[in-house]
Predicted model as a PDB file, atoms N, CA, C, CB and O in Angstrom, pLDDT in the B-factor column:
MODEL        1                                                                  
ATOM      1  N   MET A   1      21.832  55.386  62.695  1.00 51.00           N  
ATOM      2  CA  MET A   1      22.278  54.374  63.587  1.00 51.00           C  
ATOM      3  C   MET A   1      23.924  54.785  64.300  1.00 51.00           C  
ATOM      4  CB  MET A   1      22.276  52.906  62.631  1.00 51.00           C  
ATOM      5  O   MET A   1      24.869  55.294  63.697  1.00 51.00           O  
ATOM      6  N   LYS A   2      23.867  54.407  65.629  1.00 54.00           N  
ATOM      7  CA  LYS A   2      24.566  54.280  66.541  1.00 54.00           C  
ATOM      8  C   LYS A   2      26.062  53.323  66.685  1.00 54.00           C  
ATOM      9  CB  LYS A   2      23.656  53.989  67.260  1.00 54.00           C  
ATOM     10  O   LYS A   2      26.115  52.335  67.418  1.00 54.00           O  
ATOM     11  N   PRO A   3      26.947  53.688  66.060  1.00 53.00           N  
ATOM     12  CA  PRO A   3      27.894  52.604  66.177  1.00 53.00           C  
ATOM     13  C   PRO A   3      28.027  52.348  67.339  1.00 53.00           C  
ATOM     14  CB  PRO A   3      29.076  52.758  65.671  1.00 53.00           C  
ATOM     15  O   PRO A   3      27.782  53.177  68.215  1.00 53.00           O  
ATOM     16  N   SER A   4      28.556  50.817  67.643  1.00 63.00           N  
ATOM     17  CA  SER A   4      28.761  50.079  68.853  1.00 63.00           C  
ATOM     18  C   SER A   4      30.025  50.549  69.476  1.00 63.00           C  
ATOM     19  CB  SER A   4      28.794  48.588  68.604  1.00 63.00           C  
ATOM     20  O   SER A   4      30.985  50.447  68.712  1.00 63.00           O  
ATOM     21  N   PHE A   5      30.346  51.129  70.869  1.00 64.00           N  
ATOM     22  CA  PHE A   5      31.381  51.909  71.374  1.00 64.00           C  
ATOM     23  C   PHE A   5      31.288  51.069  72.836  1.00 64.00           C  
ATOM     24  CB  PHE A   5      31.109  53.714  71.334  1.00 64.00           C  
ATOM     25  O   PHE A   5      30.238  50.925  73.463  1.00 64.00           O  
ATOM     26  N   ASP A   6      32.701  50.508  73.276  1.00 68.00           N  
ATOM     27  CA  ASP A   6      33.377  50.522  74.357  1.00 68.00           C  
ATOM     28  C   ASP A   6      33.687  51.323  75.038  1.00 68.00           C  
ATOM     29  CB  ASP A   6      34.091  50.170  74.290  1.00 68.00           C  
ATOM     30  O   ASP A   6      34.734  51.837  74.644  1.00 68.00           O  
ATOM     31  N   PRO A   7      33.147  51.932  76.320  1.00 65.00           N  
ATOM     32  CA  PRO A   7      33.528  53.264  76.859  1.00 65.00           C  
ATOM     33  C   PRO A   7      34.782  53.123  77.614  1.00 65.00           C  
ATOM     34  CB  PRO A   7      32.437  53.871  77.762  1.00 65.00           C  
ATOM     35  O   PRO A   7      35.758  53.873  77.592  1.00 65.00           O  
ATOM     36  N   GLN A   8      34.520  51.570  78.577  1.00 66.00           N  
ATOM     37  CA  GLN A   8      35.555  51.215  78.834  1.00 66.00           C  
ATOM     38  C   GLN A   8      37.087  50.815  78.190  1.00 66.00           C  
ATOM     39  CB  GLN A   8      35.121  50.613  79.251  1.00 66.00           C  
ATOM     40  O   GLN A   8      38.280  50.970  78.451  1.00 66.00           O  
ATOM     41  N   ALA A   9      36.414  50.337  77.409  1.00 67.00           N  
ATOM     42  CA  ALA A   9      38.194  50.196  77.081  1.00 67.00           C  
ATOM     43  C   ALA A   9      39.055  51.233  76.623  1.00 67.00           C  
ATOM     44  CB  ALA A   9      38.504  49.246  75.996  1.00 67.00           C  
ATOM     45  O   ALA A   9      40.220  51.055  76.267  1.00 67.00           O  
ATOM     46  N   VAL A  10      38.242  52.697  76.649  1.00 63.00           N  
ATOM     47  CA  VAL A  10      39.523  54.066  76.410  1.00 63.00           C  
ATOM     48  C   VAL A  10      39.983  53.544  77.754  1.00 63.00           C  
ATOM     49  CB  VAL A  10      39.002  56.192  76.304  1.00 63.00           C  
ATOM     50  O   VAL A  10      40.755  54.317  78.322  1.00 63.00           O  
ATOM     51  N   LEU A  11      39.841  52.979  78.083  1.00 61.00           N  
ATOM     52  CA  LEU A  11      40.822  52.771  80.036  1.00 61.00           C  
ATOM     53  C   LEU A  11      41.167  52.135  79.687  1.00 61.00           C  
ATOM     54  CB  LEU A  11      40.425  52.406  81.656  1.00 61.00           C  
ATOM     55  O   LEU A  11      42.156  51.797  80.339  1.00 61.00           O  
ATOM     56  N   ARG A  12      40.978  51.440  78.718  1.00 63.00           N  
ATOM     57  CA  ARG A  12      42.298  49.687  78.708  1.00 63.00           C  
ATOM     58  C   ARG A  12      43.138  50.364  77.542  1.00 63.00           C  
ATOM     59  CB  ARG A  12      41.398  47.432  77.954  1.00 63.00           C  
ATOM     60  O   ARG A  12      44.289  49.951  77.402  1.00 63.00           O  
ATOM     61  N   GLY A  13      42.707  51.308  76.737  1.00 67.00           N  
ATOM     62  CA  GLY A  13      43.864  51.833  75.243  1.00 67.00           C  
ATOM     63  C   GLY A  13      43.248  51.518  73.920  1.00 67.00           C  
ATOM     64  O   GLY A  13      43.567  52.000  72.833  1.00 67.00           O  
ATOM     65  N   GLY A  14      42.516  50.826  74.120  1.00 68.00           N  
ATOM     66  CA  GLY A  14      41.133  50.964  72.527  1.00 68.00           C  
ATOM     67  C   GLY A  14      41.004  51.932  72.391  1.00 68.00           C  
ATOM     68  O   GLY A  14      39.814  52.135  72.634  1.00 68.00           O  
ATOM     69  N   LEU A  15      41.441  52.777  72.143  1.00 68.00           N  
ATOM     70  CA  LEU A  15      41.022  54.240  71.429  1.00 68.00           C  
ATOM     71  C   LEU A  15      39.814  54.660  69.823  1.00 68.00           C  
ATOM     72  CB  LEU A  15      42.633  54.733  70.963  1.00 68.00           C  
ATOM     73  O   LEU A  15      40.072  54.771  68.624  1.00 68.00           O  
ATOM     74  N   PRO A  16      38.532  54.781  70.604  1.00 69.00           N  
ATOM     75  CA  PRO A  16      37.894  55.102  70.002  1.00 69.00           C  
ATOM     76  C   PRO A  16      38.325  56.168  68.542  1.00 69.00           C  
ATOM     77  CB  PRO A  16      37.199  55.402  70.927  1.00 69.00           C  
ATOM     78  O   PRO A  16      39.212  57.022  68.551  1.00 69.00           O  
ATOM     79  N   ASP A  17      37.362  55.796  67.277  1.00 76.00           N  
ATOM     80  CA  ASP A  17      37.989  56.843  66.135  1.00 76.00           C  
ATOM     81  C   ASP A  17      36.911  57.557  66.015  1.00 76.00           C  
ATOM     82  CB  ASP A  17      38.527  56.290  64.634  1.00 76.00           C  
ATOM     83  O   ASP A  17      36.322  57.295  64.966  1.00 76.00           O  
ATOM     84  N   ARG A  18      36.324  58.485  66.759  1.00 87.00           N  
ATOM     85  CA  ARG A  18      35.276  59.336  67.325  1.00 87.00           C  
ATOM     86  C   ARG A  18      36.319  59.983  68.841  1.00 87.00           C  
ATOM     87  CB  ARG A  18      33.579  58.200  67.738  1.00 87.00           C  
ATOM     88  O   ARG A  18      37.364  59.759  69.451  1.00 87.00           O  
ATOM     89  N   TYR A  19      34.636  61.261  68.820  1.00 92.00           N  
ATOM     90  CA  TYR A  19      35.278  62.147  69.928  1.00 92.00           C  
ATOM     91  C   TYR A  19      34.208  61.601  70.953  1.00 92.00           C  
ATOM     92  CB  TYR A  19      35.339  64.020  69.655  1.00 92.00           C  
ATOM     93  O   TYR A  19      33.092  61.216  70.604  1.00 92.00           O  
ATOM     94  N   LEU A  20      34.712  61.608  72.387  1.00 94.00           N  
ATOM     95  CA  LEU A  20      33.663  61.144  73.621  1.00 94.00           C  
ATOM     96  C   LEU A  20      33.037  62.604  74.096  1.00 94.00           C  
ATOM     97  CB  LEU A  20      34.583  60.251  75.127  1.00 94.00           C  
ATOM     98  O   LEU A  20      33.446  63.730  74.382  1.00 94.00           O  
ATOM     99  N   THR A  21      31.897  61.939  74.008  1.00 96.00           N  
ATOM    100  CA  THR A  21      30.053  62.319  74.140  1.00 96.00           C  
ATOM    101  C   THR A  21      30.490  62.489  75.807  1.00 96.00           C  
ATOM    102  CB  THR A  21      28.414  60.617  73.593  1.00 96.00           C  
ATOM    103  O   THR A  21      31.366  61.774  76.293  1.00 96.00           O  
ATOM    104  N   PRO A  22      29.751  63.543  76.620  1.00 97.00           N  
ATOM    105  CA  PRO A  22      29.497  63.212  77.932  1.00 97.00           C  
ATOM    106  C   PRO A  22      29.034  62.266  78.549  1.00 97.00           C  
ATOM    107  CB  PRO A  22      28.999  63.797  78.292  1.00 97.00           C  
ATOM    108  O   PRO A  22      29.537  61.962  79.631  1.00 97.00           O  
ATOM    109  N   GLU A  23      27.921  61.530  78.011  1.00 96.00           N  
ATOM    110  CA  GLU A  23      27.082  60.287  78.050  1.00 96.00           C  
ATOM    111  C   GLU A  23      28.542  59.398  78.422  1.00 96.00           C  
ATOM    112  CB  GLU A  23      26.066  59.847  76.379  1.00 96.00           C  
ATOM    113  O   GLU A  23      28.608  59.097  79.614  1.00 96.00           O  
ATOM    114  N   ASP A  24      29.511  59.019  77.717  1.00 94.00           N  
ATOM    115  CA  ASP A  24      30.469  58.459  77.368  1.00 94.00           C  
ATOM    116  C   ASP A  24      31.324  58.507  78.422  1.00 94.00           C  
ATOM    117  CB  ASP A  24      30.886  58.877  76.293  1.00 94.00           C  
ATOM    118  O   ASP A  24      31.995  57.504  78.665  1.00 94.00           O  
ATOM    119  N   ILE A  25      31.479  59.927  79.405  1.00 95.00           N  
ATOM    120  CA  ILE A  25      32.854  59.654  80.259  1.00 95.00           C  
ATOM    121  C   ILE A  25      31.584  59.444  81.214  1.00 95.00           C  
ATOM    122  CB  ILE A  25      34.370  61.011  80.598  1.00 95.00           C  
ATOM    123  O   ILE A  25      32.151  58.728  82.038  1.00 95.00           O  
ATOM    124  N   SER A  26      30.500  59.535  81.611  1.00 96.00           N  
ATOM    125  CA  SER A  26      29.816  58.861  82.520  1.00 96.00           C  
ATOM    126  C   SER A  26      29.831  57.436  82.707  1.00 96.00           C  
ATOM    127  CB  SER A  26      28.738  59.165  82.360  1.00 96.00           C  
ATOM    128  O   SER A  26      30.255  56.911  83.736  1.00 96.00           O  
ATOM    129  N   ALA A  27      29.326  56.744  81.624  1.00 93.00           N  
ATOM    130  CA  ALA A  27      30.220  55.441  81.506  1.00 93.00           C  
ATOM    131  C   ALA A  27      30.715  54.981  81.795  1.00 93.00           C  
ATOM    132  CB  ALA A  27      30.711  55.133  81.146  1.00 93.00           C  
ATOM    133  O   ALA A  27      30.513  53.988  82.493  1.00 93.00           O  
ATOM    134  N   MET A  28      32.263  55.689  81.214  1.00 92.00           N  
ATOM    135  CA  MET A  28      33.404  54.926  80.910  1.00 92.00           C  
ATOM    136  C   MET A  28      34.032  55.513  82.711  1.00 92.00           C  
ATOM    137  CB  MET A  28      34.410  55.484  79.093  1.00 92.00           C  
ATOM    138  O   MET A  28      35.253  55.536  82.863  1.00 92.00           O  
ATOM    139  N   PHE A  29      33.259  55.873  83.737  1.00 93.00           N  
ATOM    140  CA  PHE A  29      34.131  56.280  84.939  1.00 93.00           C  
ATOM    141  C   PHE A  29      32.700  55.742  85.988  1.00 93.00           C  
ATOM    142  CB  PHE A  29      34.774  58.336  84.988  1.00 93.00           C  
ATOM    143  O   PHE A  29      32.668  55.775  87.218  1.00 93.00           O  
ATOM    144  N   SER A  30      31.731  55.321  85.163  1.00 94.00           N  
ATOM    145  CA  SER A  30      30.886  54.528  86.482  1.00 94.00           C  
ATOM    146  C   SER A  30      30.151  56.138  86.751  1.00 94.00           C  
ATOM    147  CB  SER A  30      32.166  53.640  88.218  1.00 94.00           C  
ATOM    148  O   SER A  30      29.274  56.059  87.612  1.00 94.00           O  
ATOM    149  N   VAL A  31      30.318  57.434  86.239  1.00 96.00           N  
ATOM    150  CA  VAL A  31      29.556  58.208  87.493  1.00 96.00           C  
ATOM    151  C   VAL A  31      28.357  58.783  86.560  1.00 96.00           C  
ATOM    152  CB  VAL A  31      30.613  59.628  88.425  1.00 96.00           C  
ATOM    153  O   VAL A  31      28.358  58.852  85.331  1.00 96.00           O  
ATOM    154  N   PRO A  32      27.075  59.278  87.689  1.00 98.00           N  
ATOM    155  CA  PRO A  32      26.214  59.290  87.022  1.00 98.00           C  
ATOM    156  C   PRO A  32      26.680  61.533  85.964  1.00 98.00           C  
ATOM    157  CB  PRO A  32      24.607  58.796  88.343  1.00 98.00           C  
ATOM    158  O   PRO A  32      27.520  62.377  86.276  1.00 98.00           O  
ATOM    159  N   ILE A  33      25.776  61.532  85.000  1.00 97.00           N  
ATOM    160  CA  ILE A  33      26.390  62.735  84.165  1.00 97.00           C  
ATOM    161  C   ILE A  33      26.297  64.334  84.380  1.00 97.00           C  
ATOM    162  CB  ILE A  33      25.860  62.587  82.936  1.00 97.00           C  
ATOM    163  O   ILE A  33      26.818  65.177  83.651  1.00 97.00           O  
ATOM    164  N   GLU A  34      25.454  64.593  85.638  1.00 98.00           N  
ATOM    165  CA  GLU A  34      25.848  65.605  86.447  1.00 98.00           C  
ATOM    166  C   GLU A  34      27.082  65.538  87.268  1.00 98.00           C  
ATOM    167  CB  GLU A  34      24.888  65.824  87.206  1.00 98.00           C  
ATOM    168  O   GLU A  34      27.253  66.551  87.946  1.00 98.00           O  
ATOM    169  N   THR A  35      27.979  64.628  87.390  1.00 98.00           N  
ATOM    170  CA  THR A  35      29.155  64.303  87.706  1.00 98.00           C  
ATOM    171  C   THR A  35      30.334  64.813  86.903  1.00 98.00           C  
ATOM    172  CB  THR A  35      29.126  63.077  87.746  1.00 98.00           C  
ATOM    173  O   THR A  35      31.347  65.331  87.374  1.00 98.00           O  
ATOM    174  N   VAL A  36      30.087  64.613  85.738  1.00 97.00           N  
ATOM    175  CA  VAL A  36      30.812  65.259  84.586  1.00 97.00           C  
ATOM    176  C   VAL A  36      30.474  66.984  84.267  1.00 97.00           C  
ATOM    177  CB  VAL A  36      30.369  64.331  83.247  1.00 97.00           C  
ATOM    178  O   VAL A  36      31.350  67.840  84.139  1.00 97.00           O  
ATOM    179  N   TYR A  37      29.462  67.146  84.208  1.00 96.00           N  
ATOM    180  CA  TYR A  37      28.969  68.669  84.216  1.00 96.00           C  
ATOM    181  C   TYR A  37      29.463  68.970  85.281  1.00 96.00           C  
ATOM    182  CB  TYR A  37      27.479  69.064  84.169  1.00 96.00           C  
ATOM    183  O   TYR A  37      30.244  69.852  84.923  1.00 96.00           O  
ATOM    184  N   HIS A  38      29.593  68.863  86.494  1.00 97.00           N  
ATOM    185  CA  HIS A  38      30.248  69.324  87.875  1.00 97.00           C  
ATOM    186  C   HIS A  38      31.496  69.345  87.555  1.00 97.00           C  
ATOM    187  CB  HIS A  38      30.048  68.448  89.160  1.00 97.00           C  
ATOM    188  O   HIS A  38      32.059  70.332  88.030  1.00 97.00           O  
ATOM    189  N   TRP A  39      32.244  68.593  86.877  1.00 97.00           N  
ATOM    190  CA  TRP A  39      33.557  68.200  86.904  1.00 97.00           C  
ATOM    191  C   TRP A  39      33.891  69.572  85.651  1.00 97.00           C  
ATOM    192  CB  TRP A  39      33.857  66.271  86.471  1.00 97.00           C  
ATOM    193  O   TRP A  39      34.863  70.327  85.658  1.00 97.00           O  
ATOM    194  N   ARG A  40      32.849  69.556  84.750  1.00 96.00           N  
ATOM    195  CA  ARG A  40      33.792  70.899  83.380  1.00 96.00           C  
ATOM    196  C   ARG A  40      33.263  71.715  84.073  1.00 96.00           C  
ATOM    197  CB  ARG A  40      33.418  71.180  81.364  1.00 96.00           C  
ATOM    198  O   ARG A  40      34.272  72.356  84.368  1.00 96.00           O  
ATOM    199  N   LYS A  41      32.255  72.343  84.712  1.00 95.00           N  
ATOM    200  CA  LYS A  41      32.125  73.673  85.432  1.00 95.00           C  
ATOM    201  C   LYS A  41      33.568  73.674  86.425  1.00 95.00           C  
ATOM    202  CB  LYS A  41      30.503  73.745  86.423  1.00 95.00           C  
ATOM    203  O   LYS A  41      34.444  74.486  86.126  1.00 95.00           O  
ATOM    204  N   GLN A  42      33.802  72.674  87.698  1.00 97.00           N  
ATOM    205  CA  GLN A  42      35.047  73.188  88.237  1.00 97.00           C  
ATOM    206  C   GLN A  42      36.545  73.248  87.505  1.00 97.00           C  
ATOM    207  CB  GLN A  42      35.183  72.447  89.344  1.00 97.00           C  
ATOM    208  O   GLN A  42      37.472  73.990  87.831  1.00 97.00           O  
ATOM    209  N   ARG A  43      36.533  72.327  86.492  1.00 95.00           N  
ATOM    210  CA  ARG A  43      37.856  72.372  85.818  1.00 95.00           C  
ATOM    211  C   ARG A  43      38.427  71.032  86.245  1.00 95.00           C  
ATOM    212  CB  ARG A  43      38.813  73.675  86.252  1.00 95.00           C  
ATOM    213  O   ARG A  43      39.656  70.961  86.198  1.00 95.00           O  
ATOM    214  N   THR A  44      37.696  69.844  86.695  1.00 95.00           N  
ATOM    215  CA  THR A  44      39.016  69.481  87.433  1.00 95.00           C  
ATOM    216  C   THR A  44      38.923  68.040  86.966  1.00 95.00           C  
ATOM    217  CB  THR A  44      39.097  69.736  89.232  1.00 95.00           C  
ATOM    218  O   THR A  44      39.795  67.234  87.292  1.00 95.00           O  
ATOM    219  N   GLY A  45      37.371  67.522  85.836  1.00 96.00           N  
ATOM    220  CA  GLY A  45      37.651  66.004  84.990  1.00 96.00           C  
ATOM    221  C   GLY A  45      38.654  66.858  84.181  1.00 96.00           C  
ATOM    222  O   GLY A  45      39.397  67.825  84.351  1.00 96.00           O  
ATOM    223  N   PRO A  46      38.043  65.425  82.580  1.00 96.00           N  
ATOM    224  CA  PRO A  46      39.427  65.505  81.400  1.00 96.00           C  
ATOM    225  C   PRO A  46      39.075  66.845  81.018  1.00 96.00           C  
ATOM    226  CB  PRO A  46      39.501  64.274  79.839  1.00 96.00           C  
ATOM    227  O   PRO A  46      38.057  67.303  81.537  1.00 96.00           O  
ATOM    228  N   PRO A  47      39.857  67.719  80.035  1.00 96.00           N  
ATOM    229  CA  PRO A  47      39.588  68.343  79.188  1.00 96.00           C  
ATOM    230  C   PRO A  47      38.817  67.891  77.717  1.00 96.00           C  
ATOM    231  CB  PRO A  47      40.609  68.792  79.150  1.00 96.00           C  
ATOM    232  O   PRO A  47      38.991  66.923  76.978  1.00 96.00           O  
ATOM    233  N   GLY A  48      37.703  69.285  77.642  1.00 95.00           N  
ATOM    234  CA  GLY A  48      36.573  68.708  77.311  1.00 95.00           C  
ATOM    235  C   GLY A  48      36.778  70.361  76.596  1.00 95.00           C  
ATOM    236  O   GLY A  48      37.332  71.344  77.088  1.00 95.00           O  
ATOM    237  N   PHE A  49      36.005  70.172  75.083  1.00 95.00           N  
ATOM    238  CA  PHE A  49      35.938  71.214  74.465  1.00 95.00           C  
ATOM    239  C   PHE A  49      34.861  71.293  73.657  1.00 95.00           C  
ATOM    240  CB  PHE A  49      36.944  71.408  73.901  1.00 95.00           C  
ATOM    241  O   PHE A  49      34.182  70.329  73.303  1.00 95.00           O  
ATOM    242  N   ARG A  50      34.701  72.359  73.373  1.00 96.00           N  
ATOM    243  CA  ARG A  50      32.825  72.611  72.322  1.00 96.00           C  
ATOM    244  C   ARG A  50      33.247  72.476  71.225  1.00 96.00           C  
ATOM    245  CB  ARG A  50      31.775  74.284  72.232  1.00 96.00           C  
ATOM    246  O   ARG A  50      34.392  72.568  70.782  1.00 96.00           O  
ATOM    247  N   VAL A  51      31.733  72.114  70.484  1.00 93.00           N  
ATOM    248  CA  VAL A  51      31.530  71.778  68.730  1.00 93.00           C  
ATOM    249  C   VAL A  51      29.760  72.595  69.105  1.00 93.00           C  
ATOM    250  CB  VAL A  51      31.610  69.293  67.974  1.00 93.00           C  
ATOM    251  O   VAL A  51      28.807  71.905  69.467  1.00 93.00           O  
ATOM    252  N   GLY A  52      29.683  73.985  68.931  1.00 96.00           N  
ATOM    253  CA  GLY A  52      29.002  74.607  68.471  1.00 96.00           C  
ATOM    254  C   GLY A  52      28.248  74.267  70.474  1.00 96.00           C  
ATOM    255  O   GLY A  52      28.727  74.539  71.575  1.00 96.00           O  
ATOM    256  N   ARG A  53      27.181  73.710  70.126  1.00 96.00           N  
ATOM    257  CA  ARG A  53      26.501  73.474  72.007  1.00 96.00           C  
ATOM    258  C   ARG A  53      26.642  71.996  72.768  1.00 96.00           C  
ATOM    259  CB  ARG A  53      24.522  73.682  72.058  1.00 96.00           C  
ATOM    260  O   ARG A  53      26.002  71.410  73.641  1.00 96.00           O  
ATOM    261  N   HIS A  54      27.805  71.715  71.981  1.00 96.00           N  
ATOM    262  CA  HIS A  54      27.743  70.555  71.951  1.00 96.00           C  
ATOM    263  C   HIS A  54      29.319  69.731  72.754  1.00 96.00           C  
ATOM    264  CB  HIS A  54      27.414  70.341  70.405  1.00 96.00           C  
ATOM    265  O   HIS A  54      30.389  69.615  72.156  1.00 96.00           O  
ATOM    266  N   VAL A  55      29.097  69.329  73.974  1.00 97.00           N  
ATOM    267  CA  VAL A  55      30.637  69.181  74.360  1.00 97.00           C  
ATOM    268  C   VAL A  55      31.435  68.024  73.988  1.00 97.00           C  
ATOM    269  CB  VAL A  55      30.788  69.210  75.749  1.00 97.00           C  
ATOM    270  O   VAL A  55      30.678  67.147  73.571  1.00 97.00           O  
ATOM    271  N   ARG A  56      32.521  67.701  73.970  1.00 96.00           N  
ATOM    272  CA  ARG A  56      33.141  66.791  73.002  1.00 96.00           C  
ATOM    273  C   ARG A  56      34.552  66.518  73.811  1.00 96.00           C  
ATOM    274  CB  ARG A  56      33.314  67.511  71.365  1.00 96.00           C  
ATOM    275  O   ARG A  56      35.199  67.398  74.379  1.00 96.00           O  
ATOM    276  N   TYR A  57      34.883  65.184  73.754  1.00 96.00           N  
ATOM    277  CA  TYR A  57      35.961  64.764  74.052  1.00 96.00           C  
ATOM    278  C   TYR A  57      37.491  64.167  73.821  1.00 96.00           C  
ATOM    279  CB  TYR A  57      35.586  64.437  74.345  1.00 96.00           C  
ATOM    280  O   TYR A  57      37.343  62.949  73.723  1.00 96.00           O  
ATOM    281  N   ASP A  58      38.293  64.355  73.748  1.00 93.00           N  
ATOM    282  CA  ASP A  58      39.668  63.989  72.654  1.00 93.00           C  
ATOM    283  C   ASP A  58      39.606  62.831  73.795  1.00 93.00           C  
ATOM    284  CB  ASP A  58      41.464  65.282  72.355  1.00 93.00           C  
ATOM    285  O   ASP A  58      39.513  62.989  75.013  1.00 93.00           O  
ATOM    286  N   PRO A  59      39.700  61.354  72.886  1.00 91.00           N  
ATOM    287  CA  PRO A  59      39.989  60.358  73.793  1.00 91.00           C  
ATOM    288  C   PRO A  59      41.402  60.004  74.756  1.00 91.00           C  
ATOM    289  CB  PRO A  59      39.762  59.399  73.026  1.00 91.00           C  
ATOM    290  O   PRO A  59      41.674  59.262  75.700  1.00 91.00           O  
ATOM    291  N   VAL A  60      42.173  61.110  73.820  1.00 90.00           N  
ATOM    292  CA  VAL A  60      43.705  60.565  74.140  1.00 90.00           C  
ATOM    293  C   VAL A  60      44.462  61.931  75.340  1.00 90.00           C  
ATOM    294  CB  VAL A  60      44.803  60.446  72.213  1.00 90.00           C  
ATOM    295  O   VAL A  60      45.521  61.984  75.966  1.00 90.00           O  
ATOM    296  N   ALA A  61      43.498  62.695  75.230  1.00 93.00           N  
ATOM    297  CA  ALA A  61      43.409  63.713  76.128  1.00 93.00           C  
ATOM    298  C   ALA A  61      42.756  63.314  77.153  1.00 93.00           C  
ATOM    299  CB  ALA A  61      42.896  64.796  75.676  1.00 93.00           C  
ATOM    300  O   ALA A  61      43.032  64.106  78.055  1.00 93.00           O  
ATOM    301  N   VAL A  62      41.785  62.249  77.665  1.00 93.00           N  
ATOM    302  CA  VAL A  62      40.543  61.492  78.701  1.00 93.00           C  
ATOM    303  C   VAL A  62      41.975  60.759  78.935  1.00 93.00           C  
ATOM    304  CB  VAL A  62      38.724  60.425  78.002  1.00 93.00           C  
ATOM    305  O   VAL A  62      42.425  60.972  80.060  1.00 93.00           O  
ATOM    306  N   GLN A  63      42.703  60.020  78.182  1.00 90.00           N  
ATOM    307  CA  GLN A  63      43.713  58.917  79.036  1.00 90.00           C  
ATOM    308  C   GLN A  63      44.694  59.627  79.427  1.00 90.00           C  
ATOM    309  CB  GLN A  63      44.361  57.648  78.262  1.00 90.00           C  
ATOM    310  O   GLN A  63      45.266  59.069  80.363  1.00 90.00           O  
ATOM    311  N   ALA A  64      45.371  61.066  79.007  1.00 92.00           N  
ATOM    312  CA  ALA A  64      46.229  61.416  79.715  1.00 92.00           C  
ATOM    313  C   ALA A  64      45.924  62.151  81.342  1.00 92.00           C  
ATOM    314  CB  ALA A  64      46.853  62.157  78.807  1.00 92.00           C  
ATOM    315  O   ALA A  64      46.700  62.293  82.287  1.00 92.00           O  
ATOM    316  N   TRP A  65      44.681  62.474  81.215  1.00 94.00           N  
ATOM    317  CA  TRP A  65      44.195  63.219  82.493  1.00 94.00           C  
ATOM    318  C   TRP A  65      43.330  62.062  83.275  1.00 94.00           C  
ATOM    319  CB  TRP A  65      43.184  64.690  82.093  1.00 94.00           C  
ATOM    320  O   TRP A  65      42.590  62.402  84.197  1.00 94.00           O  
ATOM    321  N   VAL A  66      43.431  60.844  82.927  1.00 92.00           N  
ATOM    322  CA  VAL A  66      43.201  59.986  84.214  1.00 92.00           C  
ATOM    323  C   VAL A  66      44.815  59.109  84.429  1.00 92.00           C  
ATOM    324  CB  VAL A  66      41.648  58.734  83.905  1.00 92.00           C  
ATOM    325  O   VAL A  66      45.005  58.445  85.448  1.00 92.00           O  
ATOM    326  N   ALA A  67      45.830  59.222  83.388  1.00 91.00           N  
ATOM    327  CA  ALA A  67      47.440  58.535  84.316  1.00 91.00           C  
ATOM    328  C   ALA A  67      48.031  60.084  84.770  1.00 91.00           C  
ATOM    329  CB  ALA A  67      49.055  57.413  82.907  1.00 91.00           C  
ATOM    330  O   ALA A  67      49.248  60.073  84.950  1.00 91.00           O  
ATOM    331  N   GLU A  68      47.523  61.102  84.933  1.00 93.00           N  
ATOM    332  CA  GLU A  68      47.602  62.532  85.121  1.00 93.00           C  
ATOM    333  C   GLU A  68      47.032  62.190  87.106  1.00 93.00           C  
ATOM    334  CB  GLU A  68      46.265  63.682  83.694  1.00 93.00           C  
ATOM    335  O   GLU A  68      47.641  62.468  88.139  1.00 93.00           O  
ATOM    336  N   GLN A  69      45.340  61.347  86.857  1.00 91.00           N  
ATOM    337  CA  GLN A  69      45.293  61.252  88.540  1.00 91.00           C  
ATOM    338  C   GLN A  69      45.709  60.305  89.258  1.00 91.00           C  
ATOM    339  CB  GLN A  69      44.152  61.282  89.058  1.00 91.00           C  
ATOM    340  O   GLN A  69      45.931  60.292  90.469  1.00 91.00           O  
ATOM    341  N   SER A  70      45.829  59.395  88.392  1.00 89.00           N  
ATOM    342  CA  SER A  70      46.655  57.797  89.468  1.00 89.00           C  
ATOM    343  C   SER A  70      48.655  58.664  89.879  1.00 89.00           C  
ATOM    344  CB  SER A  70      46.969  55.363  87.576  1.00 89.00           C  
ATOM    345  O   SER A  70      49.241  58.450  90.940  1.00 89.00           O  
ATOM    346  N   GLN A  71      49.150  59.413  88.906  1.00 90.00           N  
ATOM    347  CA  GLN A  71      50.082  59.935  89.509  1.00 90.00           C  
ATOM    348  C   GLN A  71      49.531  60.380  90.558  1.00 90.00           C  
ATOM    349  CB  GLN A  71      50.745  60.754  88.875  1.00 90.00           C  
ATOM    350  O   GLN A  71      49.244  59.566  91.435  1.00 90.00           O  
ATOM    351  N   LEU A  72      49.271  61.622  90.728  1.00 88.00           N  
ATOM    352  CA  LEU A  72      48.668  62.317  91.906  1.00 88.00           C  
ATOM    353  C   LEU A  72      48.363  61.761  92.836  1.00 88.00           C  
ATOM    354  CB  LEU A  72      47.733  62.894  91.755  1.00 88.00           C  
ATOM    355  O   LEU A  72      48.759  62.242  93.898  1.00 88.00           O  
ATOM    356  N   ASP A  73      47.274  60.124  92.895  1.00 84.00           N  
ATOM    357  CA  ASP A  73      47.114  59.780  93.582  1.00 84.00           C  
ATOM    358  C   ASP A  73      47.919  59.223  94.323  1.00 84.00           C  
ATOM    359  CB  ASP A  73      46.513  59.495  93.358  1.00 84.00           C  
ATOM    360  O   ASP A  73      47.883  59.248  95.554  1.00 84.00           O  
ATOM    361  N   ALA A  74      49.033  58.453  93.371  1.00 87.00           N  
ATOM    362  CA  ALA A  74      50.350  57.837  93.830  1.00 87.00           C  
ATOM    363  C   ALA A  74      51.184  58.306  95.138  1.00 87.00           C  
ATOM    364  CB  ALA A  74      51.242  58.014  92.723  1.00 87.00           C  
ATOM    365  O   ALA A  74      51.685  57.769  96.126  1.00 87.00           O  
ATOM    366  N   ALA A  75      51.022  59.950  94.453  1.00 85.00           N  
ATOM    367  CA  ALA A  75      52.073  60.825  95.547  1.00 85.00           C  
ATOM    368  C   ALA A  75      51.085  61.117  96.809  1.00 85.00           C  
ATOM    369  CB  ALA A  75      52.746  62.568  94.802  1.00 85.00           C  
ATOM    370  O   ALA A  75      51.314  61.697  97.871  1.00 85.00           O  
ATOM    371  N   ALA A  76      50.138  60.626  96.407  1.00 76.00           N  
ATOM    372  CA  ALA A  76      49.768  60.893  98.302  1.00 76.00           C  
ATOM    373  C   ALA A  76      49.777  60.397  98.915  1.00 76.00           C  
ATOM    374  CB  ALA A  76      48.911  61.172  98.942  1.00 76.00           C  
ATOM    375  O   ALA A  76      49.502  60.805 100.043  1.00 76.00           O  
TER     376      ALA A  76                                                      
ENDMDL                                                                          
END                                                                             
């Protein structure tokens, strides 16, 4: 049974006790899963890492990426 998880809570600081999946990232930012994979291929999205053939994201790294994007957007 998959535990309940609110991916939007990560953006509000309620970090989950597990690594995030591409599907979690997709839900968190309300973008298609293809966008998440495109970000990874272009190295423009949150940093992920491989566990075997699966991609996972550290919630702390995702929060840091969001903060960085906010700073870049504010500077523009």
